[in-house]
Residue, then its C-alpha position, 0 to 999 in steps of 0.5 A: m761291138q765291144r770285146m771283153t778282152q778290150l775292157f780294162t775293167k774287171t768283175r769281182k766276187t765281193a764289194p768293199a766291206d764298207e759298202v752296204a747299199m745293194n746298188a753300189q755293191l753290184l755296180i762295183r762288183a760288175g765294174y760299172v763304178h769305182k768308189e773314190m770315197a764315201g758319196v763319190y763314185s767314178y763311172l767306168p765304161l759300162g756305167y758311163r754308157v748306162l748314164q748316157n742312155i738315161k740322159k738320152i731318154v730324159n733329153v728327148e722329153m725335155e726337148k719335146l717341152g721346147s727346152s734348149e740344152i745348155i751347160m753352165s759352170t759349176l764354179q759359182h759367184k758368191e754375189n748371185w746367192t747373197v742377193t737371195d740369202r741362200w749363200s748363208d750356211a744357216n739357210v743352205d747347209v750343203w755348200f762346198k765353198s772355197k776362195l780364189k787366189n785373190d780371196t774372192e769367195v766362190g761356191f761349187g754348184w749344188s743348184h743353179e737357180e741364181p746363176i741362170t737367173n742372172l744369165m737371163k738378165s742379158h737375154i730377157e727384156s720384153y714380153k716377146d722374149l718369153p717364155v724361155y726354157v733351158h736345161q742342162f746335165q751337170n755334176k752337182l756338189r752337195n756337202e751331205t752330212r751322211a753319204k749313204s745308199g750308194i749312188m742314190r745319195c752322193r756328195e757329187f752326182v749327175m743331175k738334169d736341171m731345167y728352168s722355166y721363165s714365164l710371163n705369168e702364173d697361168e703360163h707357168m702352170k701350163f708348163y709345170n703340168a706339161t713337165t709333170e707328164a714329161y717326167m712320168n713319160v721318162y719313168r714309164a720309158l725306164g719301166l718305173g711308171q707303175i711304181t712312181y708317183v707324183t707326190s705332194a711335198s714342201g719346198g725345202v731349201f729351194t722355195d716356200k712355194f708348193s712343190h712336187e716330187f716323183q717318188t719310186v716305191c723302193d725298199a732302199g728308199e729313204d723317204i716315206i710316202y702315202v700312196h692313194k689307193t685309187a687316185g694314183y697320187a701320193i703325199n710325202e710324210e713331211v706334209y701328211n697331216p690332217e690339214t693336207l688331207a682336208k685340202m685333198n678331201a681324203t682320209e687316212t684310210d685312203f692311203d697306203k704307207k710306202k718306202a720310196a726313193e725320190v727320182g725327180n722334183i719340180f718347184t714353183f718359185g713365183t716372181g720372188k727370186c726374179e724380183q730379188m735379182g732384178l730380172v724383169f720384162k716390159d709388158n705390151a704396155g711398156v710396164s716392167q714386170p717380174v718374170f715367173l720362175g720354175s725349177y725342175g730336177i731329175g737325178i740321173t745317177r740316182l735313177m741309175g741306182v734306183l733301177v738297180e735296186v728295183f730290177a736286180d736279182e740274186r745273180g746280179l744286175v738286170w737292165p731295161t733294154n733302153v738303158a743297158p750298156y749293150t743289148l746282147h751279151v755273146v758268150g763264145l765257147s768255140d773258136d770255130p769259124k762259124v762263130g766268127e761269121t755269126i758275130a759278124a752278122i750280128e754286128s752287121a745287123g746293128i745290134s749293140t753287143l758285148y762279146d765275151d772272148r776271154d780265155v776263162s771257163a764257161g762257168a765264169k762267163f755265164a756268172d759274169a753275164d748274169l752279173l753284168g745284166m745285159p737284156y739278152r744273152i746267147t751262147l755260141g758253143k758246141k751245139f751251135v757249131e754242130n747244128g746251128e742252134i743258138e741258145l738265147k736267154i732273156r735276163a729279166t725272166g730267165e727264159e731260155k730257148l733255141v733260135t736261129l740267127e734270123q730269129l735272134i735278130a728279129a727278137v732283139r730288134a723287137 
């Protein structure tokens, strides 16, 4: 149980004047994040718990795919990128670069295809060593021209990136398709499944092969997508043209135009990058073959921002239960021993709880409870002391009812 008197963070009535994105305004006001500079945020205790919960949901799906979690260095060797011609600012314009004291040039990781492919040269030799799937959760650094949209587009952000190394295209496509479904499982778990679409897109700076994005319909999104009215897929505006429509046997009347936020992407690199970097394996005839590479990303901090944009209301944040910092927000309005006993019982039941034990007015406590956005709120005040009635409020719907302690525990566990 977290007591609010033990949280160093404070809520505030206003956000910084230069912050225009709703997600950042609410997260700053609620004490979830601190803005360091444009496009750079620190995540405070409540915000960090949200990120950890999102990561857990993502990690479960990645491990189901057979991927092993690792962590690589953010500091990157120039040589790994010159081989593939992606060190050049003309080809990749988001690099942060520096030099070591011995004048060695280094970059700060905006992606990891090259470093991890170089790493795999020490571990993949034979067809018996494949396939290999690995993923990590790491801070990425991108020198964006404009950092906007709050935590939905940053110069530093947390990303889950996964890489697949396969024998051939058939093996790769089986994993690619399985990853597509795993990603949709993530968005369903977050309550975004009904408004998130697998979207055809170009490879951009990543690859000239085909790619797919996962786009969540959202007014704060920076992308335009065209959603098929019946088939459940979408096309990014950048590749929405007569040629693409013809390939899909579709017409313009089949689609609705929507604003959306990209919450994930998957890329097929083929064998080209592994050929460039010398990652090969011996097949069962002893002949060297290049490895087939795929890359898969989910923006963890961006997902947090999208959740705010989709679910928040005029009173504040509204978190889905499985990512909320705490499931239950207890507003204490009495120092009667009965209140302490009830809180102890809730804690014993294993319910994740934030307890507002501050010496402030009831109005301030209720306003902060709405702003902070925990899924359930209970009030332990005069009514409770007199007759044992617990006032329960469900944040997402605004529904309020009186319950017993047993009913409360059962409802929250359900």
